[in-house]
N, C-alpha and C positions, 0 to 999 in steps of 0.2 A: 084431305086435310084436316089438321085436329084448326081452331079456331088461331093459340099457341101457334101456329106455323102458318100463320099468314099473313099473324098482324106480325110476327120478324121478318117473312121477302118484304112485306111491305115498311123494308126497315134497307132494305138490300140498295145500295147506289146503283143506274144502270149507266157505264160505261160512256164516256167520251170520248170517241174515235177520233184519229189524228192523222192525217189525211197524207199517208208515203211513195217514193218514185224511188226506183233503184235506179241508181243512179251508173250503172251498162245496156242492158236493154232497156227500161224507159216501160215497165211493168209498176202499176198507179195502186195503192192497197193503203185496206186501213191496216193502224194497229191501236189495240188503247191507250189510255195516257198512259195509267199505273202499269203500263211494261218497261213505256220507256221512260219513265220516270226510278222506278226499280235500276234501269239498265245508267240511267247519272246516276245513281248511289251509288253502281259498281262501279263508275266509272269512276266518283269521286273517292270511292278510297281505294284506287292502285294509282291516284296524281295522273291518269288522263283526263284531257282536256279537249274542251273544242266538239261538238254535236254528237248527238246520237248515231251508231250507226247501228242496222238491226239490215238479217239477211236479209238479200231477197228469195222471192221460193221459185221461181224460176226460178231464173241462171243463178245463187248465190254466190252475184253482187250487192253492195254494202244498198243497202235505200238510207235515202236519207226524209229530211219532213221538210213537207209540199207548201212553202209560206205564203 
């Protein structure tokens, strides 16, 4: 890596992980906060209201943020 590459890499923010749990099977997983933000923006544009739901990787059920 060049010095400029190292300098640019140090400016990249680390992901904040949000813990989510599937309401169907109980599987718990972490999702980067930027993904939840992207989905929330899509929901806002399409006039959906409420909490962002992400599909479970295990059973395809809805995952929600653990509070």
